[in-house]
C-alpha positions as a Markdown table, in Angstrom:
| # | Residue | x | y | z |
|---|---|---|---|---|
| 1 | Unk | -18.8 | 17.0 | -3.1 |
| 2 | Unk | -16.8 | 18.9 | -5.8 |
| 3 | Unk | -17.5 | 17.2 | -9.1 |
| 4 | Unk | -14.9 | 16.3 | -11.5 |
| 5 | Unk | -15.0 | 16.2 | -15.4 |
| 6 | Unk | -14.4 | 12.7 | -17.1 |
| 7 | Unk | -15.1 | 12.1 | -20.8 |
| 8 | Unk | -16.6 | 8.7 | -19.6 |
| 9 | Unk | -18.3 | 8.4 | -16.1 |
| 10 | Unk | -18.9 | 5.2 | -14.2 |
| 11 | Unk | -21.7 | 4.2 | -16.2 |
| 12 | Unk | -19.9 | 4.3 | -19.9 |
| 13 | Unk | -21.9 | 7.5 | -21.0 |
| 14 | Unk | -20.5 | 11.3 | -21.0 |
| 15 | Unk | -21.0 | 13.9 | -18.5 |
| 16 | Unk | -20.2 | 14.7 | -15.0 |
| 17 | Unk | -18.7 | 12.3 | -12.4 |
| 18 | Unk | -17.8 | 12.6 | -8.8 |
| 19 | Unk | -15.2 | 10.4 | -7.1 |
| 20 | Unk | -17.9 | 8.6 | -5.5 |
| 21 | Unk | -18.8 | 7.4 | -9.0 |
| 22 | Unk | -15.7 | 5.9 | -9.4 |
| 23 | Unk | -15.3 | 3.7 | -6.0 |
| 24 | Unk | -18.3 | 1.3 | -6.7 |
| 25 | Unk | -17.1 | -0.1 | -9.8 |
| 26 | Unk | -13.4 | 0.4 | -8.6 |
| 27 | Unk | -14.3 | -2.2 | -5.8 |
| 28 | Unk | -16.3 | -4.5 | -8.1 |
| 29 | Unk | -13.5 | -4.9 | -10.1 |
| 30 | Unk | -11.1 | -5.6 | -7.2 |
| 31 | Unk | -13.3 | -8.0 | -5.6 |
| 32 | Unk | -13.2 | -9.9 | -9.6 |
| 33 | Unk | -9.7 | -9.6 | -9.7 |
| 34 | Unk | -9.5 | -11.3 | -6.0 |
| 35 | Unk | -11.3 | -13.9 | -6.9 |
| 36 | Unk | -9.2 | -14.5 | -9.8 |
| 37 | Unk | -6.2 | -14.5 | -7.6 |
| 38 | Unk | -7.8 | -17.4 | -5.1 |
| 39 | Unk | -8.7 | -19.5 | -8.3 |
| 40 | Unk | -4.8 | -19.7 | -8.5 |
| 41 | Unk | -3.7 | -20.1 | -5.0 |
| 42 | Unk | -1.5 | -22.7 | -3.6 |
| 43 | Unk | -1.3 | -23.9 | -7.5 |
| 44 | Unk | 1.1 | -21.4 | -9.2 |
| 45 | Unk | 4.6 | -22.2 | -9.9 |
| 46 | Unk | 7.6 | -19.3 | -9.1 |
| 47 | Unk | 9.1 | -17.9 | -11.7 |
| 48 | Unk | 12.0 | -14.5 | -11.4 |
| 49 | Unk | 11.5 | -11.4 | -13.3 |
| 50 | Unk | 15.2 | -11.0 | -11.7 |
| 51 | Unk | 17.6 | -12.3 | -9.3 |
| 52 | Unk | 15.1 | -12.8 | -6.7 |
| 53 | Unk | 11.9 | -10.6 | -7.6 |
| 54 | Unk | 9.0 | -13.3 | -8.1 |
| 55 | Unk | 6.2 | -13.1 | -10.5 |
| 56 | Unk | 3.5 | -15.6 | -11.1 |
| 57 | Unk | 0.8 | -16.3 | -13.6 |
| 58 | Unk | -1.7 | -14.6 | -11.5 |
| 59 | Unk | 0.3 | -11.5 | -11.4 |
| 60 | Unk | -0.1 | -11.3 | -14.6 |
| 61 | Unk | -3.7 | -12.6 | -15.2 |
| 62 | Unk | -4.8 | -10.6 | -12.5 |
| 63 | Unk | -3.2 | -6.9 | -14.1 |
| 64 | Unk | -4.5 | -8.2 | -17.6 |
| 65 | Unk | -8.0 | -8.7 | -16.7 |
| 66 | Unk | -8.0 | -4.7 | -14.4 |
| 67 | Unk | -6.3 | -3.4 | -17.5 |
| 68 | Unk | -8.9 | -4.8 | -20.0 |
| 69 | Unk | -11.6 | -3.5 | -17.6 |
| 70 | Unk | -10.5 | 0.2 | -17.6 |
| 71 | Unk | -9.4 | 0.0 | -21.1 |
| 72 | Unk | -13.2 | -0.5 | -21.6 |
| 73 | Unk | -15.0 | 1.3 | -19.4 |
| 74 | Unk | -12.6 | 4.6 | -19.5 |
| 75 | Unk | -10.9 | 4.2 | -22.5 |
| 76 | Unk | -9.4 | 7.8 | -22.0 |
| 77 | Unk | -7.9 | 7.3 | -18.9 |
| 78 | Unk | -3.5 | 6.7 | -18.6 |
| 79 | Unk | -2.6 | 3.9 | -16.2 |
| 80 | Unk | 0.7 | 2.3 | -14.6 |
| 81 | Unk | 0.8 | -1.2 | -13.6 |
| 82 | Unk | 3.4 | -3.1 | -11.5 |
| 83 | Unk | 3.7 | -5.7 | -14.2 |
| 84 | Unk | 4.8 | -3.6 | -17.3 |
| 85 | Unk | 1.1 | -2.2 | -18.5 |
| 86 | Unk | 1.5 | 1.6 | -19.4 |
| 87 | Unk | -0.6 | 3.9 | -21.1 |
| 88 | Unk | 0.7 | 7.8 | -21.2 |
| 89 | Unk | -1.6 | 9.8 | -23.1 |
| 90 | Unk | -1.5 | 13.0 | -21.0 |
| 91 | Unk | -4.9 | 12.2 | -19.8 |
| 92 | Unk | -6.3 | 14.0 | -16.4 |
| 93 | Unk | -7.2 | 10.7 | -14.9 |
| 94 | Unk | -4.2 | 8.0 | -14.2 |
| 95 | Unk | -4.6 | 4.9 | -12.3 |
| 96 | Unk | -2.1 | 3.0 | -10.2 |
| 97 | Unk | -2.4 | -1.0 | -10.5 |
| 98 | Unk | -0.8 | -3.9 | -8.4 |
| 99 | Unk | -2.7 | -6.3 | -9.3 |
| 100 | Unk | -1.3 | -9.0 | -6.4 |
| 101 | Unk | 0.5 | -7.2 | -3.9 |
| 102 | Unk | 2.2 | -9.9 | -1.7 |
| 103 | Unk | 3.9 | -12.2 | -4.6 |
| 104 | Unk | 6.4 | -13.7 | -2.4 |
| 105 | Unk | 3.5 | -14.7 | 0.3 |
| 106 | Unk | 1.0 | -15.9 | -2.4 |
| 107 | Unk | 3.6 | -18.1 | -3.9 |
| 108 | Unk | 4.8 | -19.8 | -0.8 |
| 109 | Unk | 1.2 | -20.1 | -0.2 |
| 110 | Unk | 1.0 | -17.6 | 2.8 |
| 111 | Unk | -2.4 | -15.8 | 2.6 |
| 112 | Unk | -1.3 | -12.3 | 3.2 |
| 113 | Unk | -2.0 | -10.7 | 0.0 |
| 114 | Unk | -4.2 | -8.2 | -2.1 |
| 115 | Unk | -5.4 | -6.1 | -5.0 |
| 116 | Unk | -4.8 | -2.6 | -4.8 |
| 117 | Unk | -5.9 | 0.4 | -7.5 |
| 118 | Unk | -6.2 | 3.8 | -7.2 |
| 119 | Unk | -7.1 | 6.5 | -9.8 |
| 120 | Unk | -5.5 | 10.0 | -9.8 |
| 121 | Unk | -7.2 | 13.4 | -11.1 |
| 122 | Unk | -4.7 | 15.7 | -12.4 |
| 123 | Unk | -1.9 | 14.9 | -9.8 |
| 124 | Unk | -4.7 | 14.4 | -6.9 |
| 125 | Unk | -5.3 | 10.7 | -5.9 |
| 126 | Unk | -9.2 | 10.8 | -5.5 |
| 127 | Unk | -10.4 | 7.1 | -5.1 |
| 128 | Unk | -8.5 | 3.9 | -4.0 |
| 129 | Unk | -9.6 | 0.1 | -3.0 |
| 130 | Unk | -7.3 | -2.5 | -1.5 |
| 131 | Unk | -9.0 | -6.0 | -1.2 |
| 132 | Unk | -7.8 | -9.0 | 0.3 |
| 133 | Unk | -9.8 | -12.0 | -1.0 |
| 134 | Unk | -8.5 | -14.1 | 2.0 |
| 135 | Unk | -10.3 | -12.3 | 4.3 |
| 136 | Unk | -13.1 | -10.7 | 2.5 |
| 137 | Unk | -12.2 | -7.1 | 3.6 |
| 138 | Unk | -12.8 | -4.2 | 1.3 |
| 139 | Unk | -10.8 | -1.2 | 2.1 |
| 140 | Unk | -11.7 | 1.9 | 0.2 |
| 141 | Unk | -11.4 | 5.9 | 0.5 |
| 142 | Unk | -12.6 | 8.6 | -1.7 |
| 143 | Unk | -11.0 | 12.0 | -1.2 |
| 144 | Unk | -12.8 | 14.2 | 1.5 |
| 145 | Unk | -15.2 | 11.5 | 2.2 |
| 146 | Unk | -13.3 | 9.2 | 4.6 |
| 147 | Unk | -12.0 | 5.5 | 4.6 |
| 148 | Unk | -14.0 | 2.5 | 4.8 |
| 149 | Unk | -13.7 | -1.3 | 5.6 |
| 150 | Unk | -16.7 | -3.2 | 4.2 |
| 151 | Unk | -18.5 | -0.6 | 3.7 |
| 152 | Unk | -18.4 | 0.9 | 7.6 |
| 153 | Unk | -16.1 | 3.7 | 8.3 |
| 154 | Unk | -12.8 | 3.2 | 9.9 |
| 155 | Unk | -10.1 | 5.8 | 12.0 |
| 156 | Unk | -6.4 | 5.6 | 12.8 |
| 157 | Unk | -5.7 | 4.4 | 16.3 |
| 158 | Unk | -5.5 | 7.0 | 19.7 |
| 159 | Unk | -2.0 | 5.5 | 20.8 |
| 160 | Unk | -0.4 | 8.4 | 21.9 |
| 161 | Unk | 3.1 | 6.7 | 23.0 |
| 162 | Unk | 5.6 | 4.8 | 20.9 |
| 163 | Unk | 6.3 | 2.6 | 23.7 |
| 164 | Unk | 2.6 | 1.4 | 23.7 |
| 165 | Unk | 2.5 | 1.1 | 20.2 |
| 166 | Unk | 2.7 | -1.9 | 17.3 |
| 167 | Unk | 4.2 | -1.0 | 14.5 |
| 168 | Unk | 4.9 | -2.2 | 10.6 |
| 169 | Unk | 7.6 | -2.3 | 8.2 |
| 170 | Unk | 8.8 | -4.0 | 5.2 |
| 171 | Unk | 12.5 | -5.5 | 3.4 |
| 172 | Unk | 12.9 | -5.4 | -0.2 |
| 173 | Unk | 12.7 | -8.8 | -2.2 |
| 174 | Unk | 16.5 | -7.8 | -3.6 |
| 175 | Unk | 19.5 | -6.4 | -2.6 |
| 176 | Unk | 18.6 | -6.7 | 1.2 |
| 177 | Unk | 22.5 | -6.4 | 2.0 |
| 178 | Unk | 22.3 | -2.9 | 0.8 |
| 179 | Unk | 19.0 | -1.7 | 2.4 |
| 180 | Unk | 19.4 | 0.2 | 6.0 |
| 181 | Unk | 16.3 | -0.8 | 7.4 |
| 182 | Unk | 17.8 | -3.6 | 9.6 |
| 183 | Unk | 19.0 | -0.2 | 11.8 |
| 184 | Unk | 15.3 | 1.2 | 11.9 |
| 185 | Unk | 13.8 | -2.4 | 13.0 |
| 186 | Unk | 15.8 | -2.7 | 15.9 |
| 187 | Unk | 15.9 | 0.6 | 16.7 |
| 188 | Unk | 12.1 | 0.8 | 16.7 |
| 189 | Unk | 11.5 | -2.7 | 18.4 |
| 190 | Unk | 13.4 | -1.4 | 21.2 |
| 191 | Unk | 11.1 | 1.4 | 21.5 |
| 192 | Unk | 7.5 | -0.2 | 20.8 |
| 193 | Unk | 5.2 | -3.3 | 21.5 |
| 194 | Unk | 6.7 | -4.5 | 18.8 |
| 195 | Unk | 7.4 | -4.3 | 14.6 |
| 196 | Unk | 5.6 | -6.5 | 12.2 |
| 197 | Unk | 6.6 | -7.6 | 8.9 |
| 198 | Unk | 3.9 | -9.1 | 7.0 |
| 199 | Unk | 5.3 | -9.0 | 3.0 |
| 200 | Unk | 2.1 | -6.9 | 1.6 |
| 201 | Unk | 2.7 | -2.8 | 1.9 |
| 202 | Unk | -0.7 | -2.1 | 0.9 |
| 203 | Unk | -2.2 | -4.4 | 3.6 |
| 204 | Unk | 0.5 | -2.9 | 6.3 |
| 205 | Unk | -1.2 | 0.7 | 5.4 |
| 206 | Unk | -4.9 | -0.6 | 5.2 |
| 207 | Unk | -3.8 | -2.0 | 9.0 |
| 208 | Unk | -2.7 | 1.7 | 10.0 |
| 209 | Unk | -6.0 | 2.7 | 8.5 |
| 210 | Unk | -8.3 | 1.1 | 10.6 |
| 211 | Unk | -6.4 | 0.9 | 13.9 |
| 212 | Unk | -4.5 | -2.5 | 13.5 |
| 213 | Unk | -1.1 | -0.7 | 13.4 |
| 214 | Unk | -0.1 | 2.3 | 15.0 |
| 215 | Unk | 2.5 | 3.5 | 12.4 |
| 216 | Unk | 4.5 | 1.7 | 9.1 |
| 217 | Unk | 7.5 | 2.7 | 7.5 |
| 218 | Unk | 9.3 | 1.2 | 4.6 |
| 219 | Unk | 11.9 | 1.9 | 1.8 |
| 220 | Unk | 12.4 | 2.1 | -1.9 |
| 221 | Unk | 8.7 | 1.4 | -2.8 |
| 222 | Unk | 6.7 | 2.2 | -6.1 |
| 223 | Unk | 4.0 | 4.4 | -6.8 |
| 224 | Unk | 1.3 | 1.2 | -7.2 |
| 225 | Unk | 2.4 | 0.3 | -3.6 |
| 226 | Unk | 1.4 | 3.3 | -1.9 |
| 227 | Unk | -1.0 | 5.3 | -4.0 |
| 228 | Unk | -4.6 | 3.6 | -2.6 |
| 229 | Unk | -3.0 | 3.0 | 0.9 |
| 230 | Unk | -1.6 | 6.2 | 1.5 |
| 231 | Unk | -5.0 | 7.8 | 0.8 |
| 232 | Unk | -7.0 | 5.4 | 3.1 |
| 233 | Unk | -4.4 | 6.2 | 5.8 |
| 234 | Unk | -5.0 | 10.2 | 5.2 |
| 235 | Unk | -8.7 | 10.0 | 5.0 |
| 236 | Unk | -8.9 | 7.8 | 7.9 |
| 237 | Unk | -7.1 | 10.5 | 10.2 |
| 238 | Unk | -3.6 | 9.4 | 9.9 |
| 239 | Unk | -0.4 | 11.1 | 8.8 |
| 240 | Unk | 2.1 | 10.3 | 5.6 |
| 241 | Unk | 5.6 | 11.7 | 5.4 |
| 242 | Unk | 9.1 | 11.1 | 4.1 |
| 243 | Unk | 11.7 | 10.3 | 7.1 |
| 244 | Unk | 12.7 | 14.0 | 7.8 |
| 245 | Unk | 8.5 | 14.6 | 8.1 |
| 246 | Unk | 8.7 | 16.7 | 4.1 |
| 247 | Unk | 5.3 | 15.7 | 2.1 |
| 248 | Unk | 4.6 | 12.7 | 0.8 |
| 249 | Unk | 4.4 | 12.1 | -3.0 |
| 250 | Unk | 3.5 | 9.4 | -5.3 |
| 251 | Unk | 7.4 | 9.0 | -6.3 |
| 252 | Unk | 8.4 | 9.1 | -2.7 |
| 253 | Unk | 11.0 | 6.3 | -2.2 |
| 254 | Unk | 10.4 | 6.5 | 1.6 |
| 255 | Unk | 7.1 | 5.9 | 3.4 |
| 256 | Unk | 6.4 | 6.9 | 7.2 |
| 257 | Unk | 2.8 | 6.5 | 8.1 |
| 258 | Unk | 1.4 | 7.2 | 11.5 |
| 259 | Unk | -1.9 | 7.5 | 13.0 |
| 260 | Unk | -0.6 | 11.2 | 13.6 |
| 261 | Unk | 0.0 | 11.1 | 17.5 |
| 262 | Unk | 3.0 | 9.3 | 16.7 |
| 263 | Unk | 4.6 | 10.8 | 14.0 |
| 264 | Unk | 6.7 | 13.7 | 15.7 |
| 265 | Unk | 8.2 | 11.2 | 18.1 |
| 266 | Unk | 9.0 | 8.4 | 15.3 |
| 267 | Unk | 10.5 | 11.6 | 13.2 |
| 268 | Unk | 12.9 | 12.2 | 16.1 |
| 269 | Unk | 13.7 | 8.3 | 16.1 |
| 270 | Unk | 14.3 | 8.3 | 13.0 |
| 271 | Unk | 17.0 | 11.5 | 12.6 |
| 272 | Unk | 18.6 | 9.5 | 15.6 |
| 273 | Unk | 19.0 | 6.5 | 13.2 |
| 274 | Unk | 20.1 | 8.3 | 10.4 |
| 275 | Unk | 22.6 | 10.3 | 12.5 |
| 276 | Unk | 23.8 | 7.1 | 13.8 |
| 277 | Unk | 22.8 | 7.5 | 17.4 |
| 278 | Unk | 21.7 | 3.9 | 17.9 |
| 279 | Unk | 21.8 | 1.1 | 20.9 |
| 280 | Unk | 24.3 | -1.7 | 19.5 |
| 281 | Unk | 23.2 | -5.5 | 18.8 |
| 282 | Unk | 23.8 | -7.6 | 21.6 |
| 283 | Unk | 26.6 | -10.3 | 21.3 |
| 284 | Unk | 25.4 | -13.7 | 20.0 |
| 285 | Unk | 28.1 | -15.3 | 21.8 |
| 286 | Unk | 27.1 | -13.5 | 25.1 |
| 287 | Unk | 23.1 | -14.1 | 24.4 |
| 288 | Unk | 23.6 | -17.7 | 24.1 |
| 289 | Unk | 26.3 | -18.1 | 26.9 |
| 290 | Unk | 28.8 | -19.8 | 24.6 |
């Protein structure tokens, strides 16, 4: 495995560090943050950082814990966190931190949420972890070494046809009336075994990586939503692009992931939807025999 020079390695000493040297402490940190989230679960009050965007004390406490640990162990690394943490010094290393992905679920007591962290080196994501504390599931990946779930290798599914697939998507917490995803949801629902909407983009990508889902798409995601999950999917044998089939990049606002086998069929469906070639919705009155 190629080596990456890091001014402070995983042990805090100067020298050469491999990607795997980051993965173990990243998992420990994600687990610590997950335990912190569970100490708040079912006990927090909802706050708002916009008209409908939720934030809780748990989000802020988790991010503070993660940022403090990273700052102590890797003081020269840059970072970006969902709740506003930023360090931009021009370092070769950058962390993407989502201290609580699935805040709306968390705030309502729905146990689908996680901690997500990814590490980038010179623009290339080299390691990522996503921890689901309610199921004690630790998803981890390092560039070139595959993806793991609780230490065991995982792979995307072998489903070859959209009509036999189970897929996932998500909807934004704000400006839903301006988001076109309902059209995609409707059309893909008609052409698959079903579409799930669980409320955590990071976990959706994990479930694609381990074969629980066969494909996933969503609009308007941020870098901290996707950085770790996309690496997990790719290292598990999957494919992630934009809606036209172009390369995914960390600033992509549209994400289409699949087990690779379904990708061409999904892109064809997406182009049809974008072009307006869709099946209409049934009449509510006629469906209810009114």
